[in-house]
C-alpha positions as CSV (number, residue, x, y, z in Angstrom):
1,X,0.0,0.0,-0.3
2,X,1.5,3.5,-0.7
3,X,2.2,5.9,1.4
4,X,3.5,9.4,2.3
5,X,7.5,8.8,4.0
6,X,11.4,9.6,3.4
7,X,12.8,7.5,6.1
8,X,12.9,3.4,5.1
9,X,14.5,1.1,7.6
10,X,16.8,-2.2,6.2
11,X,17.8,-5.1,7.8
12,X,20.6,-6.9,5.8
13,X,21.7,-10.4,5.7
14,X,25.3,-10.5,5.1
15,X,25.8,-9.0,1.5
16,X,22.0,-8.8,1.4
17,X,19.4,-6.8,1.6
18,X,17.1,-8.8,3.5
19,X,13.9,-6.0,4.7
20,X,12.7,-2.9,3.9
21,X,10.0,-1.3,6.2
22,X,8.9,2.8,5.6
23,X,8.6,4.7,8.2
24,X,5.6,7.1,8.7
25,X,6.9,10.5,8.7
26,X,6.8,12.7,11.7
27,X,4.9,15.6,9.2
28,X,4.1,15.8,5.7
29,X,7.3,16.6,3.6
30,X,6.5,20.1,1.4
31,X,6.9,17.6,-1.3
32,X,3.9,16.1,-0.6
33,X,2.1,19.0,0.9
34,X,-0.8,20.5,-1.1
35,X,0.0,19.0,-3.8
36,X,-2.8,19.1,-6.7
37,X,-4.6,16.3,-7.0
38,X,-6.2,14.7,-10.3
39,X,-4.8,15.1,-14.0
40,X,-4.3,18.6,-15.0
41,X,-3.9,18.9,-19.8
42,X,-0.9,20.3,-19.8
43,X,-1.2,23.3,-22.6
44,X,-0.4,22.2,-26.0
45,X,2.9,22.4,-27.7
46,X,3.7,25.9,-29.5
47,X,5.6,26.6,-32.5
48,X,6.6,30.0,-31.0
49,X,10.0,29.8,-29.7
50,X,10.4,29.1,-26.0
51,X,13.3,30.1,-23.3
52,X,13.6,31.1,-19.8
53,X,16.5,32.7,-18.0
54,X,17.3,30.2,-15.6
55,X,16.5,29.6,-11.5
56,X,17.3,27.6,-9.0
57,X,15.9,24.3,-8.3
58,X,18.6,24.0,-4.9
59,X,16.2,26.1,-2.2
60,X,17.3,25.5,1.4
61,X,14.6,24.7,3.6
62,X,13.9,27.2,6.1
63,X,15.6,27.7,9.1
64,X,14.5,25.8,12.1
65,X,12.4,23.6,9.5
66,X,13.8,20.5,11.3
67,X,14.5,19.4,7.0
68,X,18.3,18.1,7.0
69,X,20.2,20.1,4.7
70,X,24.0,20.2,3.8
71,X,26.6,22.3,2.1
72,X,26.9,19.6,-0.9
73,X,23.9,18.9,-3.3
74,X,24.3,17.9,-6.3
75,X,23.9,14.5,-8.8
76,X,19.9,15.6,-9.4
77,X,17.1,14.2,-10.9
78,X,13.9,15.6,-12.4
79,X,10.3,14.3,-14.1
80,X,7.4,15.6,-14.8
81,X,4.1,15.0,-13.4
82,X,0.4,14.7,-14.6
83,X,-0.9,17.2,-12.8
84,X,1.0,20.0,-14.2
85,X,3.7,20.0,-11.5
86,X,7.8,19.2,-12.0
87,X,10.1,16.9,-9.0
88,X,13.3,17.4,-8.6
89,X,15.8,15.1,-6.5
90,X,19.0,15.6,-5.4
91,X,21.6,14.2,-2.9
92,X,22.6,16.4,-0.4
93,X,26.1,15.6,1.9
94,X,29.3,17.3,3.9
95,X,31.2,14.7,1.9
96,X,30.1,12.1,-1.0
97,X,31.4,9.5,0.5
98,X,29.6,10.4,4.0
99,X,27.0,8.1,5.7
100,X,25.1,11.1,6.3
101,X,24.6,11.5,2.6
102,X,20.8,12.3,2.0
103,X,18.3,12.9,-0.8
104,X,16.2,15.7,-0.9
105,X,13.6,16.8,-3.1
106,X,11.5,19.7,-4.6
107,X,8.8,20.8,-6.5
108,X,7.7,23.5,-8.9
109,X,4.0,23.5,-8.8
110,X,2.3,24.2,-11.6
111,X,1.9,27.8,-12.5
112,X,4.4,28.8,-10.0
113,X,7.7,30.8,-10.9
114,X,9.6,29.5,-7.7
115,X,10.3,25.6,-6.7
116,X,9.8,24.5,-3.3
117,X,11.8,24.8,-0.4
118,X,13.9,21.6,0.0
119,X,12.6,18.1,2.0
120,X,14.0,15.3,2.9
121,X,12.8,12.3,0.5
122,X,14.5,9.4,1.1
123,X,17.5,8.1,3.2
124,X,18.5,5.3,5.2
125,X,19.7,5.9,8.2
126,X,23.9,5.6,8.3
127,X,24.3,4.6,5.1
128,X,25.2,6.2,1.4
129,X,22.5,6.9,-1.0
130,X,24.3,8.1,-4.4
131,X,22.6,7.9,-7.1
132,X,19.3,9.2,-8.4
133,X,16.3,8.8,-10.8
134,X,12.8,10.5,-11.7
135,X,11.2,9.1,-14.4
136,X,6.8,9.3,-15.5
137,X,6.5,6.4,-17.9
138,X,3.7,8.6,-19.8
139,X,0.2,7.0,-18.7
140,X,0.8,8.6,-14.5
141,X,3.3,6.2,-12.9
142,X,5.9,8.3,-11.3
143,X,9.4,5.6,-10.9
144,X,12.2,6.9,-8.6
145,X,15.4,4.8,-8.2
146,X,17.8,5.2,-5.9
147,X,20.9,3.4,-4.4
148,X,21.4,2.6,-1.4
149,X,25.5,1.2,0.5
150,X,25.7,-1.4,3.1
151,X,24.8,0.2,7.2
152,X,27.5,2.2,8.5
153,X,29.8,1.7,5.5
154,X,31.7,4.7,3.3
155,X,31.3,5.5,-0.4
156,X,30.0,3.8,-3.3
157,X,31.6,0.9,-4.3
158,X,28.8,-0.7,-3.2
159,X,25.4,-0.3,-3.8
160,X,22.2,-2.5,-3.2
161,X,19.4,-0.7,-6.5
162,X,15.8,-0.4,-5.5
163,X,12.7,0.5,-6.9
164,X,9.5,2.7,-4.8
165,X,6.9,4.4,-7.6
166,X,4.6,6.9,-7.7
167,X,0.6,7.1,-8.8
168,X,-0.1,10.2,-6.9
169,X,2.0,12.2,-8.4
170,X,4.8,11.5,-6.0
171,X,2.8,12.6,-3.1
172,X,2.8,8.6,-1.9
173,X,5.3,5.9,-3.2
174,X,4.9,1.4,-2.9
175,X,7.4,0.5,-0.9
176,X,10.4,0.4,-1.8
177,X,12.1,-2.8,-3.6
178,X,15.6,-4.7,-5.0
179,X,15.3,-5.0,-8.5
180,X,17.6,-6.4,-11.0
181,X,20.9,-8.3,-9.2
182,X,19.8,-4.8,-6.7
183,X,19.6,-7.3,-3.6
184,X,22.8,-7.7,-3.6
185,X,25.6,-4.8,-2.7
186,X,27.6,-4.6,-5.8
187,X,29.1,-2.8,-8.9
188,X,26.6,-1.8,-11.5
189,X,24.1,-0.1,-8.9
190,X,24.6,3.3,-9.2
191,X,21.7,4.8,-10.4
192,X,22.3,7.5,-13.4
193,X,19.3,10.3,-13.9
194,X,18.3,9.0,-17.5
195,X,15.7,6.2,-17.3
196,X,13.7,6.1,-20.3
197,X,11.7,4.0,-22.6
198,X,11.9,2.1,-26.0
199,X,10.1,2.9,-28.9
200,X,8.8,-1.2,-28.2
201,X,8.1,-0.2,-24.2
202,X,11.2,-1.0,-23.1
203,X,12.5,0.7,-19.8
204,X,15.9,1.1,-19.5
205,X,18.0,2.6,-16.8
206,X,21.6,3.0,-17.0
207,X,23.8,2.7,-14.2
208,X,27.7,2.7,-13.3
209,X,29.2,0.0,-13.6
210,X,32.1,1.0,-11.3
211,X,33.2,3.2,-8.7
212,X,36.1,4.9,-10.0
213,X,35.9,8.4,-12.1
214,X,36.9,6.0,-15.5
215,X,35.2,3.3,-16.0
216,X,32.1,2.3,-17.9
217,X,28.2,2.1,-17.5
218,X,26.1,0.0,-18.0
219,X,22.1,-0.9,-17.8
220,X,19.1,-2.4,-16.4
221,X,15.9,-2.9,-18.2
222,X,12.9,-4.4,-17.9
223,X,9.8,-5.6,-20.6
224,X,6.6,-6.2,-18.4
225,X,6.2,-2.2,-17.6
226,X,9.0,-2.4,-14.2
227,X,7.4,-5.7,-12.7
228,X,10.6,-7.6,-13.5
229,X,14.4,-5.8,-14.0
230,X,17.6,-7.4,-15.0
231,X,21.3,-7.0,-16.0
232,X,22.1,-7.9,-19.0
233,X,25.6,-7.7,-18.7
234,X,27.8,-5.3,-21.6
235,X,29.9,-2.8,-20.6
236,X,29.8,0.6,-22.1
237,X,32.5,2.9,-22.9
238,X,32.4,5.5,-20.2
239,X,30.9,6.6,-16.6
240,X,27.6,8.8,-16.0
241,X,26.5,7.7,-19.7
242,X,23.2,9.0,-21.4
243,X,21.4,5.8,-23.5
244,X,18.3,5.9,-26.0
245,X,16.9,3.2,-28.0
246,X,16.5,3.3,-31.6
247,X,14.1,2.5,-33.4
248,X,15.2,0.1,-34.9
249,X,16.4,-1.7,-31.7
250,X,19.4,-1.2,-31.0
251,X,20.5,1.2,-27.8
252,X,23.1,4.0,-28.8
253,X,24.3,5.8,-25.6
254,X,27.0,8.2,-25.2
255,X,29.7,8.8,-21.8
256,X,32.2,10.5,-19.8
257,X,35.7,10.4,-19.9
258,X,38.1,7.1,-21.6
259,X,37.9,9.1,-25.2
260,X,38.7,7.5,-28.6
261,X,41.3,9.4,-30.8
262,X,40.1,12.6,-28.1
263,X,36.7,12.4,-28.7
264,X,33.5,11.5,-26.2
265,X,32.8,7.6,-26.7
266,X,29.9,6.6,-28.6
267,X,28.6,3.1,-28.0
268,X,25.6,1.0,-29.7
269,X,24.5,-2.2,-28.7
270,X,22.8,-4.2,-31.2
271,X,21.6,-7.0,-28.6
272,X,20.0,-4.7,-25.7
273,X,23.0,-4.1,-23.6
274,X,24.4,-7.7,-23.7
275,X,27.7,-6.5,-25.6
276,X,28.7,-3.2,-26.7
277,X,31.0,-1.1,-29.7
278,X,32.3,2.1,-29.3
279,X,33.5,4.5,-31.7
280,X,34.5,8.2,-31.8
281,X,32.2,10.1,-31.2
282,X,31.1,13.4,-33.0
283,X,31.3,15.6,-29.6
284,X,34.4,16.9,-27.2
285,X,35.1,14.6,-23.8
286,X,34.0,15.6,-21.3
287,X,35.4,15.2,-17.2
288,X,35.4,15.6,-13.6
289,X,32.2,17.4,-12.2
290,X,30.3,16.8,-15.8
291,X,27.5,14.5,-16.4
292,X,26.2,14.6,-19.9
293,X,22.0,14.3,-20.9
294,X,20.5,12.1,-24.4
295,X,16.9,12.1,-24.8
296,X,14.9,11.6,-27.0
297,X,12.5,15.0,-27.4
298,X,8.3,14.0,-28.4
299,X,9.1,16.1,-31.7
300,X,11.2,13.1,-32.9
301,X,14.8,14.0,-32.7
302,X,17.5,13.2,-30.3
303,X,19.4,16.1,-27.6
304,X,22.6,15.3,-26.7
305,X,23.2,18.2,-23.6
306,X,26.9,18.5,-22.4
307,X,29.5,21.0,-22.3
308,X,32.3,22.0,-24.5
309,X,35.3,19.8,-23.1
310,X,36.8,19.2,-20.0
311,X,37.2,22.0,-17.2
312,X,38.1,20.5,-13.6
313,X,41.2,22.2,-12.5
314,X,42.1,25.0,-15.7
315,X,41.9,27.9,-15.5
316,X,39.3,30.0,-16.9
317,X,41.6,30.7,-19.9
318,X,42.4,26.9,-20.8
319,X,38.8,26.0,-20.9
320,X,38.1,23.9,-24.4
321,X,35.7,25.2,-26.3
322,X,33.2,24.8,-29.7
323,X,32.5,26.6,-33.4
324,X,29.0,28.0,-33.2
325,X,27.0,29.8,-35.1
326,X,24.3,32.4,-34.2
327,X,20.8,32.9,-35.3
328,X,22.5,35.2,-38.2
329,X,24.7,32.3,-39.3
330,X,28.0,34.1,-38.1
331,X,30.3,32.1,-36.3
332,X,32.1,32.1,-32.9
333,X,33.5,30.3,-30.4
334,X,31.4,29.4,-27.1
335,X,32.6,27.7,-24.1
336,X,30.2,25.9,-21.6
337,X,26.7,24.0,-21.7
338,X,25.7,23.3,-25.1
339,X,22.2,21.2,-26.9
340,X,22.5,19.1,-29.9
341,X,20.1,17.3,-32.1
342,X,19.9,14.9,-34.5
343,X,17.3,13.6,-37.0
344,X,18.8,10.2,-38.0
345,X,19.1,8.6,-34.7
346,X,22.8,9.9,-33.7
347,X,24.9,9.6,-37.1
348,X,24.4,13.3,-37.6
349,X,23.8,16.3,-34.8
350,X,23.9,19.8,-37.3
351,X,21.9,21.5,-34.7
352,X,24.2,22.8,-32.1
353,X,23.8,25.6,-29.2
354,X,24.7,27.4,-26.4
355,X,22.7,27.8,-23.8
356,X,23.8,30.7,-22.0
357,X,21.8,31.5,-18.8
358,X,23.1,35.0,-19.9
359,X,24.8,38.2,-18.7
360,X,26.2,38.1,-15.3
361,X,27.4,36.5,-12.1
362,X,25.7,33.2,-11.9
363,X,25.5,30.5,-9.2
364,X,25.9,27.0,-10.2
365,X,26.2,25.0,-7.1
366,X,27.6,21.4,-6.5
367,X,31.4,21.2,-7.9
368,X,30.3,24.7,-10.2
369,X,30.5,27.8,-7.7
370,X,30.6,30.8,-9.5
371,X,30.5,31.3,-12.8
372,X,30.3,34.7,-15.7
373,X,27.4,33.9,-18.1
374,X,28.0,35.7,-21.4
375,X,26.7,35.4,-25.1
376,X,30.1,32.9,-25.6
377,X,30.3,31.5,-22.1
378,X,27.7,29.4,-19.9
379,X,27.6,27.3,-17.2
380,X,31.2,25.5,-17.8
381,X,30.6,22.0,-15.4
382,X,27.5,20.3,-13.6
383,X,25.0,17.2,-13.4
384,X,22.7,17.4,-16.3
385,X,18.9,15.6,-15.9
386,X,16.1,16.5,-18.2
387,X,12.6,15.6,-18.8
388,X,10.1,16.8,-21.4
389,X,6.2,17.2,-20.4
390,X,3.3,17.1,-23.0
391,X,3.4,21.2,-23.6
392,X,7.4,20.2,-25.3
393,X,9.1,22.3,-23.1
394,X,12.2,21.0,-22.4
395,X,13.2,21.1,-18.5
396,X,17.3,20.9,-18.4
397,X,18.9,21.2,-14.7
398,X,22.1,21.6,-13.3
399,X,23.8,21.1,-10.3
400,X,21.6,24.0,-9.1
401,X,20.3,25.9,-12.0
402,X,16.6,24.7,-14.2
403,X,17.0,25.9,-17.6
404,X,14.0,25.8,-19.8
405,X,13.4,26.2,-23.7
406,X,11.6,24.3,-26.5
407,X,12.9,22.7,-30.2
408,X,11.5,25.6,-31.4
409,X,14.5,27.7,-29.8
410,X,16.3,25.4,-30.5
411,X,15.9,25.5,-34.1
412,X,15.7,29.6,-35.0
413,X,15.8,31.2,-31.6
414,X,17.3,34.4,-30.0
415,X,20.5,34.8,-29.8
416,X,23.3,32.8,-28.4
417,X,20.7,31.4,-26.0
418,X,21.7,34.3,-23.2
419,X,17.9,36.1,-24.7
420,X,14.3,35.6,-23.0
421,X,12.2,34.3,-26.1
422,X,8.7,33.2,-25.6
């Protein structure tokens, strides 16, 4: 039976999850409070360009609220709800290896322009909770995937893989349960935001296959609507991979690090993740403190959001750039966050746009911190996640900021992505 809860009580038997019990909350968390019931039809997509300057989705809880909120907030996930809301979640901690780590959530309610203050979303006491994904299956069910470490054990090398679902816009959730090989604490269970569904209904949940910064990713798959899951065993080149299913049944992935010929690795599977072949992709490789997004848009094309190159610990004058064209066809070199689209299953990516927040100083949170935006400079790093509701607006979040735009804006919108095109 679904309940509103954020704490779970877990017992282990050796290196395996034995039982998980929901702990009723002492008070209703903000993300479950006063949520509009029922379904609200999203407005139809518009052909007009839409771009809104970014807003913060990581909003500290009010002082004295009793909600946990640590100095490091990172690795987000986002999805849309059938009542018109957006729901985001991320981990909050003092140390990424720490067992104090918890998962927080916030809601952007329909018609509002500011996210709710954060409230605790999912936590097992004295356990590392690395890795979160949120997904709406388009049929009214939200999925929440999360990693969970052994009690009292720091780090994310060995995690259980848990899933719970909601049918009331994230107010109440089913009991959390291990899926796939997830009852055992082991590698291949570090959840990556980016759950997707293939044309044939295949559900895809990417995970890191290694706890290190260099290595591979993997997928856990469901062919029965999320009831059962399995790990097909193949390794995707690069961690933090974005994965989508193509119309012909193949899987396409891009990963971080492990560059091939100086390019971001692109991997393809012809056997549903049992094996992968990798080749140099068309984009620059990314590194520490960066995570890409690969998303199939409702209009058909694939969207990739990434960065113009690795910037960790590099002075500004050494940041790698990429060539772009502005709305008038003039070439310029851009730096930082960009989006690209492919209409031929990832073979070519003719549309590439720098996604700048606009002029001024911005706080990217996480490992990003303060950065300067301009017509040619965007957010230099961050962990990305994205969702696209039925109205066609693409909601892309980094470690703290929430960007909103649509495909017509990408294909013909404003200068460099730095202005507000509605």
